[in-house]
C-alpha positions as a Markdown table, in Angstrom:
| # | Residue | x | y | z |
|---|---|---|---|---|
| 1 | Met | 208.9 | 135.0 | -94.1 |
| 2 | Thr | 212.0 | 135.4 | -96.3 |
| 3 | Glu | 211.2 | 139.1 | -96.9 |
| 4 | Arg | 210.7 | 139.6 | -93.1 |
| 5 | Val | 214.1 | 138.1 | -92.4 |
| 6 | Arg | 215.8 | 140.2 | -95.1 |
| 7 | His | 214.2 | 143.3 | -93.7 |
| 8 | Ser | 215.4 | 142.5 | -90.2 |
| 9 | Leu | 218.9 | 141.9 | -91.4 |
| 10 | Ala | 219.0 | 145.0 | -93.5 |
| 11 | Arg | 218.7 | 147.4 | -90.7 |
| 12 | Pro | 220.9 | 148.1 | -87.7 |
| 13 | Trp | 219.2 | 147.3 | -84.4 |
| 14 | Ala | 219.4 | 149.2 | -81.1 |
| 15 | Gly | 222.9 | 148.9 | -79.5 |
| 16 | Pro | 221.8 | 146.6 | -76.6 |
| 17 | Ala | 220.1 | 144.3 | -79.1 |
| 18 | Glu | 223.2 | 144.1 | -81.3 |
| 19 | Leu | 225.3 | 143.4 | -78.3 |
| 20 | Ala | 223.0 | 140.7 | -77.1 |
| 21 | Leu | 223.0 | 139.1 | -80.5 |
| 22 | Ala | 226.8 | 139.2 | -80.6 |
| 23 | Val | 227.2 | 137.6 | -77.2 |
| 24 | Ala | 224.6 | 134.9 | -78.1 |
| 25 | Leu | 226.2 | 134.1 | -81.4 |
| 26 | Tyr | 229.7 | 133.9 | -79.9 |
| 27 | Ala | 228.4 | 131.5 | -77.2 |
| 28 | Leu | 226.7 | 129.4 | -79.8 |
| 29 | Tyr | 229.9 | 129.5 | -81.9 |
| 30 | Glu | 232.0 | 128.1 | -79.0 |
| 31 | Val | 229.5 | 125.4 | -78.2 |
| 32 | Val | 229.0 | 124.3 | -81.8 |
| 33 | Arg | 232.6 | 124.3 | -82.9 |
| 34 | Gly | 233.4 | 121.8 | -80.2 |
| 35 | Phe | 230.5 | 119.6 | -81.3 |
| 36 | Gly | 231.2 | 116.0 | -82.3 |
| 37 | Ser | 234.0 | 113.7 | -81.3 |
| 38 | Thr | 237.5 | 113.7 | -82.8 |
| 39 | Ser | 241.0 | 112.6 | -81.8 |
| 40 | Leu | 244.4 | 114.2 | -81.8 |
| 41 | Ser | 245.5 | 111.6 | -84.3 |
| 42 | Leu | 242.8 | 112.4 | -86.8 |
| 43 | Ala | 243.4 | 116.2 | -86.4 |
| 44 | Gln | 247.1 | 115.6 | -86.9 |
| 45 | Ala | 246.4 | 113.5 | -90.0 |
| 46 | His | 244.4 | 116.4 | -91.5 |
| 47 | Ala | 247.2 | 118.8 | -90.6 |
| 48 | Ala | 249.7 | 116.6 | -92.3 |
| 49 | Asp | 247.5 | 116.6 | -95.4 |
| 50 | Ile | 247.5 | 120.4 | -95.3 |
| 51 | Val | 251.3 | 120.5 | -95.0 |
| 52 | Ala | 251.7 | 118.0 | -97.9 |
| 53 | Leu | 249.5 | 120.2 | -100.1 |
| 54 | Glu | 251.6 | 123.3 | -99.1 |
| 55 | Arg | 254.8 | 121.4 | -100.0 |
| 56 | Arg | 253.4 | 120.5 | -103.4 |
| 57 | Leu | 252.5 | 124.2 | -103.9 |
| 58 | His | 256.0 | 125.2 | -102.6 |
| 59 | Val | 254.5 | 127.5 | -99.9 |
| 60 | Phe | 255.4 | 125.6 | -96.8 |
| 61 | Gly | 257.5 | 128.1 | -94.8 |
| 62 | Glu | 255.7 | 128.5 | -91.5 |
| 63 | Leu | 258.3 | 126.7 | -89.5 |
| 64 | Ser | 261.1 | 128.9 | -90.8 |
| 65 | Val | 259.0 | 132.0 | -90.1 |
| 66 | Gln | 258.4 | 130.9 | -86.5 |
| 67 | Arg | 262.1 | 130.0 | -85.9 |
| 68 | Ala | 263.3 | 133.4 | -87.3 |
| 69 | Val | 260.9 | 135.3 | -85.0 |
| 70 | Asp | 261.7 | 133.2 | -81.9 |
| 71 | Gly | 265.3 | 134.5 | -82.1 |
| 72 | Ile | 264.3 | 138.1 | -81.7 |
| 73 | Pro | 264.0 | 139.3 | -78.1 |
| 74 | Ala | 260.5 | 140.2 | -76.9 |
| 75 | Val | 258.8 | 139.7 | -80.3 |
| 76 | Pro | 257.3 | 136.3 | -79.4 |
| 77 | Ser | 255.7 | 137.8 | -76.3 |
| 78 | Val | 254.3 | 140.7 | -78.4 |
| 79 | Leu | 252.9 | 138.3 | -81.0 |
| 80 | Gly | 251.4 | 136.1 | -78.3 |
| 81 | Phe | 249.6 | 139.1 | -76.9 |
| 82 | Leu | 248.4 | 140.2 | -80.3 |
| 83 | Tyr | 247.1 | 136.7 | -81.0 |
| 84 | Met | 245.1 | 136.7 | -77.8 |
| 85 | Ser | 243.7 | 140.3 | -78.1 |
| 86 | Leu | 243.2 | 141.2 | -81.8 |
| 87 | His | 240.8 | 138.5 | -82.9 |
| 88 | Leu | 238.0 | 139.5 | -80.5 |
| 89 | Gly | 239.2 | 143.0 | -79.5 |
| 90 | Gly | 240.0 | 144.2 | -82.9 |
| 91 | Thr | 236.9 | 142.8 | -84.5 |
| 92 | Ala | 234.6 | 144.2 | -81.7 |
| 93 | Thr | 236.3 | 147.6 | -82.0 |
| 94 | Ala | 235.7 | 147.7 | -85.7 |
| 95 | Leu | 232.1 | 146.6 | -85.4 |
| 96 | Val | 231.5 | 149.4 | -82.8 |
| 97 | Trp | 233.2 | 151.9 | -85.1 |
| 98 | Val | 231.1 | 150.9 | -88.2 |
| 99 | Tyr | 227.9 | 150.9 | -86.1 |
| 100 | Arg | 228.6 | 154.4 | -84.7 |
| 101 | Arg | 230.2 | 156.1 | -87.8 |
| 102 | His | 228.8 | 154.2 | -90.8 |
| 103 | Arg | 225.6 | 152.7 | -89.6 |
| 104 | Asp | 224.2 | 152.0 | -93.1 |
| 105 | Trp | 227.1 | 149.6 | -93.6 |
| 106 | Phe | 226.7 | 147.8 | -90.3 |
| 107 | Pro | 224.0 | 145.3 | -91.4 |
| 108 | Leu | 226.2 | 144.1 | -94.3 |
| 109 | Val | 229.3 | 143.7 | -92.1 |
| 110 | Arg | 227.3 | 142.0 | -89.3 |
| 111 | Thr | 225.6 | 139.6 | -91.6 |
| 112 | Thr | 228.9 | 138.7 | -93.3 |
| 113 | Ile | 230.3 | 137.7 | -89.9 |
| 114 | Val | 227.2 | 135.7 | -89.1 |
| 115 | Val | 227.2 | 133.8 | -92.4 |
| 116 | Ser | 231.0 | 133.2 | -92.6 |
| 117 | Thr | 231.0 | 131.9 | -89.0 |
| 118 | Ala | 228.1 | 129.5 | -89.8 |
| 119 | Ile | 230.0 | 128.1 | -92.8 |
| 120 | Ser | 233.1 | 127.7 | -90.7 |
| 121 | Leu | 231.2 | 125.8 | -87.9 |
| 122 | Val | 230.1 | 123.2 | -90.4 |
| 123 | Ile | 233.7 | 122.8 | -91.7 |
| 124 | Tyr | 235.1 | 122.5 | -88.1 |
| 125 | Val | 232.7 | 119.6 | -87.4 |
| 126 | Leu | 233.4 | 117.8 | -90.7 |
| 127 | Tyr | 237.1 | 118.4 | -91.0 |
| 128 | Pro | 238.8 | 118.8 | -87.6 |
| 129 | Ala | 242.4 | 119.8 | -88.0 |
| 130 | Ala | 245.3 | 120.5 | -85.6 |
| 131 | Pro | 247.0 | 123.8 | -85.6 |
| 132 | Pro | 250.8 | 123.8 | -86.2 |
| 133 | Arg | 251.6 | 123.8 | -82.5 |
| 134 | Leu | 249.7 | 120.5 | -82.0 |
| 135 | Ala | 250.6 | 118.9 | -85.3 |
| 136 | Gly | 253.7 | 117.2 | -84.1 |
| 137 | Leu | 255.9 | 118.9 | -86.7 |
| 138 | Gly | 258.3 | 120.8 | -84.5 |
| 139 | Phe | 256.3 | 124.0 | -84.1 |
| 140 | Ala | 256.5 | 125.8 | -80.7 |
| 141 | Asp | 253.5 | 127.0 | -78.8 |
| 142 | Thr | 254.5 | 130.6 | -78.7 |
| 143 | Val | 251.4 | 131.8 | -76.9 |
| 144 | Thr | 252.1 | 129.4 | -74.0 |
| 145 | Ser | 255.8 | 129.8 | -73.8 |
| 146 | Ala | 256.1 | 133.6 | -74.4 |
| 147 | Ala | 252.7 | 135.0 | -73.5 |
| 148 | His | 252.2 | 132.5 | -70.6 |
| 149 | Val | 248.7 | 131.5 | -71.7 |
| 150 | Asn | 248.3 | 127.8 | -72.1 |
| 151 | Leu | 246.0 | 127.3 | -75.0 |
| 152 | Ser | 246.1 | 123.5 | -74.4 |
| 153 | Ser | 245.1 | 123.6 | -70.7 |
| 154 | Glu | 242.0 | 121.9 | -69.5 |
| 155 | Ala | 240.4 | 125.2 | -68.4 |
| 156 | Leu | 240.7 | 126.7 | -71.9 |
| 157 | Gly | 240.1 | 123.4 | -73.6 |
| 158 | Ser | 236.6 | 123.4 | -72.0 |
| 159 | Leu | 235.9 | 126.8 | -73.7 |
| 160 | Tyr | 237.1 | 126.2 | -77.2 |
| 161 | Asn | 237.9 | 123.4 | -79.7 |
| 162 | Pro | 241.7 | 123.2 | -80.3 |
| 163 | Phe | 241.1 | 121.3 | -83.5 |
| 164 | Ala | 239.1 | 124.1 | -85.2 |
| 165 | Ala | 242.0 | 125.4 | -87.2 |
| 166 | Val | 240.5 | 125.3 | -90.7 |
| 167 | Pro | 239.3 | 127.8 | -91.8 |
| 168 | Ser | 241.1 | 130.4 | -89.8 |
| 169 | Leu | 238.5 | 133.0 | -88.7 |
| 170 | His | 241.4 | 134.9 | -87.1 |
| 171 | Phe | 242.4 | 135.8 | -90.7 |
| 172 | Gly | 238.8 | 135.8 | -92.0 |
| 173 | Tyr | 237.6 | 138.4 | -89.6 |
| 174 | Ala | 240.8 | 140.4 | -90.0 |
| 175 | Leu | 240.2 | 140.4 | -93.8 |
| 176 | Leu | 236.7 | 141.7 | -93.3 |
| 177 | Val | 237.8 | 144.3 | -90.8 |
| 178 | Gly | 240.7 | 145.5 | -93.0 |
| 179 | Val | 238.5 | 145.9 | -96.0 |
| 180 | Ala | 235.8 | 147.7 | -94.1 |
| 181 | Val | 238.3 | 150.1 | -92.5 |
| 182 | Ala | 240.1 | 150.7 | -95.8 |
| 183 | Ala | 236.8 | 151.3 | -97.6 |
| 184 | Leu | 235.0 | 153.5 | -95.0 |
| 185 | Ala | 237.6 | 155.5 | -93.1 |
| 186 | Glu | 238.0 | 159.1 | -94.1 |
| 187 | Arg | 241.6 | 159.6 | -93.1 |
| 188 | Arg | 244.2 | 158.2 | -95.5 |
| 189 | Val | 246.4 | 156.9 | -92.7 |
| 190 | Val | 243.5 | 154.9 | -91.2 |
| 191 | Arg | 242.7 | 153.4 | -94.6 |
| 192 | Ile | 246.3 | 152.3 | -95.0 |
| 193 | Leu | 246.3 | 150.7 | -91.5 |
| 194 | Gly | 243.1 | 148.9 | -92.5 |
| 195 | Ala | 244.7 | 147.6 | -95.6 |
| 196 | Leu | 247.7 | 146.3 | -93.6 |
| 197 | Tyr | 245.7 | 144.7 | -90.9 |
| 198 | Pro | 245.0 | 141.3 | -92.6 |
| 199 | Gly | 248.7 | 141.0 | -93.3 |
| 200 | Leu | 249.6 | 141.6 | -89.7 |
| 201 | Met | 247.1 | 139.0 | -88.6 |
| 202 | Leu | 248.5 | 136.5 | -91.1 |
| 203 | Phe | 252.0 | 137.0 | -89.7 |
| 204 | Val | 250.7 | 136.7 | -86.1 |
| 205 | Ile | 248.9 | 133.4 | -86.6 |
| 206 | Val | 251.7 | 131.9 | -88.5 |
| 207 | Ala | 254.6 | 133.0 | -86.3 |
| 208 | Thr | 252.7 | 131.8 | -83.1 |
| 209 | Gly | 252.2 | 128.4 | -84.5 |
| 210 | Asn | 248.4 | 128.6 | -84.6 |
| 211 | His | 247.6 | 128.4 | -88.3 |
| 212 | Phe | 249.1 | 127.2 | -91.5 |
| 213 | Leu | 249.0 | 129.5 | -94.6 |
| 214 | Leu | 246.3 | 127.4 | -96.2 |
| 215 | Asp | 244.2 | 127.7 | -93.0 |
| 216 | Ala | 244.3 | 131.5 | -93.6 |
| 217 | Val | 243.4 | 131.0 | -97.3 |
| 218 | Ala | 240.4 | 129.0 | -96.3 |
| 219 | Gly | 239.4 | 131.7 | -93.8 |
| 220 | Gly | 239.6 | 134.3 | -96.5 |
| 221 | Ala | 237.6 | 132.2 | -98.9 |
| 222 | Val | 234.9 | 131.6 | -96.3 |
| 223 | Thr | 234.7 | 135.3 | -95.5 |
| 224 | Val | 234.4 | 136.2 | -99.2 |
| 225 | Ala | 231.6 | 133.6 | -99.5 |
| 226 | Gly | 230.0 | 135.1 | -96.4 |
| 227 | Phe | 230.1 | 138.6 | -97.9 |
| 228 | Trp | 228.7 | 137.4 | -101.2 |
| 229 | Ile | 225.7 | 135.7 | -99.4 |
| 230 | Ala | 225.3 | 138.7 | -97.1 |
| 231 | Ser | 225.3 | 141.2 | -100.0 |
| 232 | Arg | 222.3 | 139.3 | -101.4 |
| 233 | Leu | 220.4 | 139.3 | -98.1 |
| 234 | Val | 221.1 | 142.9 | -97.3 |
| 235 | Pro | 219.8 | 145.5 | -99.8 |
| 236 | Ala | 222.5 | 148.0 | -100.9 |
| 237 | Arg | 222.5 | 151.3 | -99.1 |
| 238 | Arg | 225.9 | 152.8 | -99.8 |
| 239 | Ser | 227.6 | 155.2 | -102.1 |
| 240 | Glu | 228.9 | 154.3 | -105.5 |
| 241 | Arg | 232.5 | 154.8 | -104.6 |
| 242 | Arg | 232.4 | 152.5 | -101.5 |
| 243 | Arg | 230.2 | 150.0 | -103.2 |
| 244 | Cys | 233.0 | 149.6 | -105.8 |
| 245 | Val | 235.6 | 149.2 | -103.1 |
| 246 | Phe | 233.7 | 146.3 | -101.5 |
| 247 | Ala | 232.5 | 144.7 | -104.7 |
| 248 | Thr | 235.8 | 145.3 | -106.6 |
| 249 | Cys | 233.9 | 146.7 | -109.5 |
């Protein structure tokens, strides 16, 4: 049974089957990450713990970043748009690109997303945490105020869990996409853009008040763990040069 599962994971499926799987997994993700009961006070308490740890590590600077950005005309609106569009749009675009141009790599990338998302869902249920904008610490809700999309509305609240801030899969997915593009793209400029993409996402999620720095660190760690597990489920079928880029050998 295990070998059958590994064989299934190790090959790219037909396009419609991959699309159906992606839609089903995303629907399951949205349902499961809102599973369980929590309260704003508990989520804020966990956010306060994160801030306390950042202060001890001398890395708490998210509020200063947001206030600096808010003073620049049009930038908050752009960042709000990027926050709403890059997570799904950028990830989906990268997956399609890998599937069409580097199909041997697609099973590894797809399985990494599945595994890292599964790990994250468990953490969301066990450790609900408020994002900065809901933490009661003076952060603005940039996406609502500048991009005019109320993330705390009842309509959107019925579609996602606002207290699923740790780990940040916005950053986790961006890290995977960035590494994949940097490793696989033929053109140098595209590889550079791939390498810069995780940094852009980190800036976006911090400046919009949607994640703390340690949320992103947790998202990166979960994605690295997901890749490690996926690499042992999916047999290697790649060149030596690119294997070294992914495995940092």
